[in-house]
N, C-alpha and C positions, 0 to 999 in steps of 0.2 A: 502493499499498500505506501501510494506516496505523500509524503508528511506535507506540512501546511510552508512548513520551511520552503520544500523544494519548489512546489507550486508558486509561492513569491517570488524568491529566484529566477524561477521559470518568465514568470512575467513581468518583471525586471530586465531581464537579460532583451525579449522580445521587443519591450519597448525600449531600449537602446539600440536596438540594431534598425525598429522601424525609421527612428527618428533619422537614422544616418542614412536608409535608403530614399525612404518617402518624405515630399513636401506637403505640407494642408497647405488645401487652397477651399476658393467657396465658390458656388455659381451664383455668377453673377446678372447674366443675364440669360434668357431662353427665345430663342425665336423661330417661329414657324416657316421656312423657304420655300417650302413643297411637300408633297402629301408625304414624301419619306424622307426630308431632310429637314434636321433642327441645326441653328445655329446655335452655341452655347459658347459664353465670356466664363471663363474663369479667372478669376483675381486670388492675389494673398503677397503681404509681404514674403512670404518663404520664395515667389519668382522672382526677387531681385537680385541681379545678378546672373542667373540662370541665362547657358548661352544656347541657340539656336541657329541650322541655317535650313533653307528652303528643302521641302522635301522631307523632315525626320518627321516622327510622331512621336507622341506619349503616350504612356501607361497609366491608367486610371485603376483606383481600385473602387472598383463599382460594388464589391459584397465581400464581407467574409468568406473564407473559404476551411472545410472538414481539417485540422491537424494535421493528418497524413496527407492531404493535397499539398497543403504552401501554408506552412507554421507562422513563417512572417511576414507576408504582404498581401496576404488574401487572393480575391480572385480580381488579377489583374485583367483588361481590356483595353485593344491597344486602338489612337484614333490620330491620325493627320493633323496635322497644326494648319491649318490657313493664315493664320498670322500671329504673330509675338512681339510685345512692345512692354516692356518694362517688368510691370506686374501684372498683364495682362493677356491670356492667351485664348485666342478665341479658333474654337473648332469647328468643323461641321460634321455633323454627323448621320450620315445614312443608317437609317433604321432599317434594320429586315432580320428575316427568324425570330427566332425565341431565345431564351438565356439571359442571364444576369446582363450581358451589355447591352443587348436591347431593352430588357426592363428597368437598365439606368435611363436608357438614352430618352425612351419614354415618360419617364417621370420626373427626369430631372427640373426640377423648379428655384430660384434665385433663392438664398439664403443656405441652400445644401451645401453641407460640406464633407469636402472628400480630400482623399489624397493620392498622392501620383509621383512615377519616377520623371527623374530628369527624362527632356528633348534625347533621345537615340536615336539610331538607323545612319546609313551608309550612302541613303537615295540622293544624290545634288547633281546638280549642271556641272558641265564639263565647259568652263568659258571659253577653254583652246581649241574645240571642237571645228570643224570646218559648217556644219549646220546640226541642227537638233532634231531629232524626230521623236513624238509622243505618244502613246498607243497605249488605249487603256478603258476598263469601264466604271463604273458611277464611284465604285469604289477608291478610284484612280485619281479623282478630278480634286480633290482637295489637297495633293499633294502635290500635281501640275500646277495648279493654283499660281503659287510660290514661287513654283521654279522656275516659269514661264517669267513672273514680274521679277526675277534677281537676276534676268539672263540681261546683257546690254543693246542698246537704242538699235546695233546696227546688226542685230545675231538673225538668222535666217534660220525657219521653225518650220517644222511639219508636223503636224496633228491630228490622229483621229479617236474620239472618244465617244464609245459606245454606251449609251443609255436606254432604257426602258422607253422613256416619252420624253416630251419637251417638257414637262414640267418637273424631271429628275435633273436637270441640265443647270451647271453652275456657269457663270459668264467668267470663262478664262482670260477673256480679252474685251474689257473695258472699251466703249469706243474710243475714248482720247486717248488710250496706248495705242492701240488698232490702227487709227489715221498717223500715229507716231511710226507705226512699223510697219512699213508696207511689205517686209519679207516674211511676213507670218500668213501659213497657211491652213486654218485652224477650222474643222470641223467637225458634226456628230453626227454619228449614225444613230439609231432607232431600232430598237429590237420587238416591238409592238407586243409584249408577252411570250416572245420565243427565251428560251433560256440563254443565260449568262456564260454558262459553261463551254467550252471549245467552240466558240463563237466565229463561224465560215463568217459571215459580215462582217466584222471585225479586221479580219484577217483581208479579205476581199477588200474594204476600203484603205487597208495600208496598200497593198498590191497595185492599186489602182493611183497614187500618189503619182509625181511625176516627180520625185528625187534625183538627183543630181546625178553623174556617173561614180563618183570618189565615194565610198561610205563618210557619214557624218558619226556621231553618238546617239545611240536610239535608250530610251528609258521605257521601258515595258513593265506594267506596273497592274493590279486586276488578280484575277479568275486564273490559276495557275498553267491550266489546260492551254488555253487561248492565249496565254504570254509564249508556250514552245509554240506553237505552230507560227506564231507570227517573228521569232526568231528562226523555227527554218527557214519560214520564208527568205527572210533576210540575210543567214549564211548560205542556204542552198541555191539560193534564185536568182541573189542581189548581187554574192561573191564577197558579201561583209566581212570582214576576221570575227571572231567572237568576243572576244576583248573589247570591239564594238560596241554591245551589246549589252547594256545593264539591266539587269530584269528583279523584281522585287512581288513574288507571290504573296498576297492578300488571303486569299482563300481557292478553296474549290469543292467540291460537294462532297457530304461525307467525312471531312477531316478537319482537324483545328491545329491550333498551334502556329499557323504559317506567318503571321506578323512578325 
């Protein structure tokens, strides 16, 4: 039988570890942007001095977890960061499926308190690239927006993002930026109820792009099987070196933990 002392020591140890790993924040703003899109702004003094580069994500403690699963940090879910300025972190959450993450996204309210890990991830634009190619689904939009904003004014960009309907589209190219950046070729395709997994329509949208003969840098994010198909097209049909294709699988049917 465990003594009260050991239980107290265990709690103190966990508290010290959590304080080192997780940052306390609270929900400042919640706004519905579309049928399955919510804008959530997290604020807190613990965010002061935290660094972030466009394309990174943050992991939120959305619920406790049984000790056997995760004794320290609880149930974490990953969300790409749309913007981050000093003590305000803006997320655009795509609500899909069931589970703790979906439950948090649907019920988050201003004033709610939660914990998060510092921004992480290596998805980032390569400024020295001859041109940039972005392709992905709904789950990739939030990463791509900040990455596109980070590119220099003279960057050449090709992008195809597939969502189910126009209501689930995030404007990645505000009019004032698009007018100043004539080298952008950015558009959306719509599945209209078809599965996002192994999306041939997104592959065809990329295949039809008038890319220059020489390879640029590709950023492929979203459903894992679709990413594989697009990478195969670039490597086998357009003869791109594999090192020029950066991939970030966020999800695939029947599997967890791809973030």
